[in-house]
N, C-alpha and C positions, 0 to 999 in steps of 0.2 A: 718684871716678867717672871721672876721667881727662879731664874737660872743662876747657878754658880759655876763659873767657867775658869779654868786655869790653863792659859795658853790655848791649845786647840782641844782640850779635854773637858767634857761636861762632867762636873763632879756631882751635881745634884740639881733637882728641880723641886721646889717647894711651893709653887703657885697654886691657884685654885681654878684655873681655866678648864673648860671641858675639852678644848681642842688646842694642841700645842704644836708649833713648828720649831724644830731644833735649828738653831742659828747656823748659817752657812759656814762659819769659820770652824765649827766643831768637826773633828776627825775621829775622835774617840769618845765613846760613852762609857763612863766608869762603872765600877761595881755599885749596885744599889742606887743608881742615879735617880730612878723614878721609884722610890721605895714607898709602897702603899701600906706598910705595916700599921695596924690599928686604924685603918681607914683614912690615913693621912692624905691620899689623893683620890678620894672617893668620887670626885666630880669629873675626873679625867676619863674621857671616852676615846679620844683619838690622839695619836702622836705621829707627826709626819717626819720621817727620817730622809734626809736628802742623800743623793748618790755619792757624795764625797766621804761619807762615813765608812771607815775601814775596820773598826773594832767596836764590839759591844760587850761589856763586862758581865760578870756573874750577877745573877739576881737583879738585873738592870730594871725589870718591870715587876718586881716581886710584889705579889698581892695587890696589884692594881685592879681592884674589884670592878671598876666601871669601864675599863678598857674593852672596846668592842671589836676593833680591827686594827691591823697593822701590816705594813709592807716592809720587808727586810731589804735594805739596800744591796745592790749587785756585787759590791766588793766584800761582803761578809761571807766567809767560808766556814765559820763555826758559830753555832749557838751554844753559849756556855751554860754552866750549871745553874739550874733553877731560874733561867732567864724570865720565863712567864709563869712561874709557880703560883698557882691559886689565883689566876686571873679569871674569875668565875664568869665574866660576861664576854670573854673573848670568843668570837664566833667566826672570824675571818682572818686568815693568815696567808700572806703571799710570800713564798720563799724564793730566794734567788737561784738561778740555774747553776751557779758555781758553788753552792753549799756542799761541803764535804762531811760535816759532822754535826750531830745534835747531841749535846751532853745530857747527863742524867737529870731527870725531873724537869727538863726544859719546859714542858707543857703539862706537867702533873697537876691534877685538880682543875684543869681548864674545862669545867663541866658544861660549857655551852659550845664547845668545839665539836662540830659534827662531821667536818670533812677537812682534809688537808692533802695537797698534792706534793709529794716528795720528789725533789729533782733527781734526774737520772744518774747524776754523778755522786750522789750521797753514798758514803761507805760505812758510816757508823752511827748507830743509835745507842745512846747511853741508857743505863738502868732506869726504869720508871719514866722514860721520856714522855710517854703518852698515858701514863697511869691515871685512871679515873677521869678520862675524857669521855665525850659523848660520840666519838667517832663511830661511823656505821660501816665504813669500807676503807681498806688500806691496801695500796699497791707498794710493795717494798722493792726498791731498785736492786738490780742484779749485782751491784757491787757490795751489798751487805752479805757477809759470810756468817755473822753471828747475831742472834737476837738475844739481848742481855736480860738479866733477871728483871721481872716486873714491868717490862717495857709496855705491855698493854694490859696489865693487871686491872681487873674490875672495869674494863670498857664494856659495860653491860649491853650496849646496843650494837656492838661490832658483829656484823653478820658475815662479812666476806673478807678473806685475806688472800691476796695474790703474793705468794712467796717468791723470793729471788731464786733464780736457778742455781746460783753458786752457794746457797746456804748450806752450812755444815753443822752448826751448833745452835741449839735452843736451850737457854738456861732457865733456872728455876722460876716458876710462876709467871712465865712470860705472857701467857694467855689465861691465867687463872681467873676464875669468876667472870668469864666472858659469856654471859648467859644467853646471848642470841646466836652464838655459833651452833650450826647444825651439822656441818661436814668439814673435815680437814683432810686434805691430801698433801702430804709432805713431799717436797721435791727430792729427786733421786740422789743428790749428794749429801743429804743429811746423815750424819754419823752418830750424833749425840743428842739425846733428849733428856734433860735433867728432871729432878723431882718437881712435882706439882705443876707441870707445864700447862695442863688442861684441867687442873683441879677445880671443881665447882662449876664447870660448864654444864649447867643443868639441862640444856636443850641439845647438847651434842649427841648425834645419833651414829655417825660413822667416821672412822679415822683409818687412813691408809699410811702405814709406816714403811719406808723404803728399805731395800736390801742394803746392808752395810751397818745398820743400827744393831748394836750387840746387847744393849741393856735397856730394860724398861724400869725406871727408878721408882722410888717411894711416891705414892699418890700421883703419879703422872696422869692417871685417868681416874682420880678419886672423886667421889660424889658427883658422878655423871649418870643420873638415874635413867635417862633415855638412851644411853649408849648401848646399841644392840649389835654393832659390828666393828671389830678392831682387826684389821688385816696386818699380820705380823710376818716378817720374812724368816727364812731359816738361818739367817745370821744372828738372830737373837739367841743368846746363851745364858742370859740372866734376867730374871723378872723378880722384883721385890715382892715380898709376901703381901704388902698392902698397896700394890700398884693400882688395883681396881677397887679399893675399899669404898663402899658406899655406892658402887655401880653394879647393882644386883641383876641387871638384865643383859649384861654383856655376853656376846658370843665372840670367841676368838677364832679367827680364820687364819690357818697357817698350813704349810706343807706337811703331808703325812710324815710321821717319824721325827718331826722337829721338836726342839726343846719347848717351844710355845705350846704345842699340842700336849706334851707330857705334863707341863705345868698346869694346863687346864684340867686334865684328868685328875691330877693329884689334889687340886684345890676345888674340885666340884664346880668348875666353870663350864658352861656350855661351849662346845667347839664344833668346828667344821673343817675337815681336812680338804686341802686344795691340791 
């Protein structure tokens, strides 16, 4: 069958089947158990994981190029680092309702993944978790307070983001190069927007930044040529010199007498007082 098992832990699978059922005595799937490096498991399209599995290790399905779909067992609360990294054919993933955390790069370069439903209890997404996927819409659960660096970087078909109401922080390049985004309205509790968050969003037209944000960082809205409206609050007291670099059509809308209006005047940017 190609399985190497120690006790109740699946150490590795090296078979050539297109469909695999993990044995019922397995409770833990080890790191790199289904390692597709250099096309080692190119025939593998489906892996059936039974409900008794309680843990899945890092890079468990690393570069399984042929894997098309998978359902994560209900006892899994964390998807670990690089779990499905570069599974280029993966198009369907069913996550358990009890999932709390998705680690960094878990679905990075899953270029066939167009949709995924995140469970309501999810509280953390790691850096680059969905980087370079084909996701078109994402609903982020309200338990997520921080969107980490590169989380949705280069998701070129991402059109719609439903932000969590408790979100406070968006880190660098979180939505960089998301070329299908046209409008972003950030939720009221956001306080920090790091550099390059929307850099290279070439179809972005409008952004609303909430009161409480005090800084617009380097290239936050860089290279957004269609960006014509950025609404900034009077709490903004610092804007990087190149915050809007390459976004030559931008109009800053902000309260009269605010720092944002003064910045626009000093830098030759169109503005509208509100």
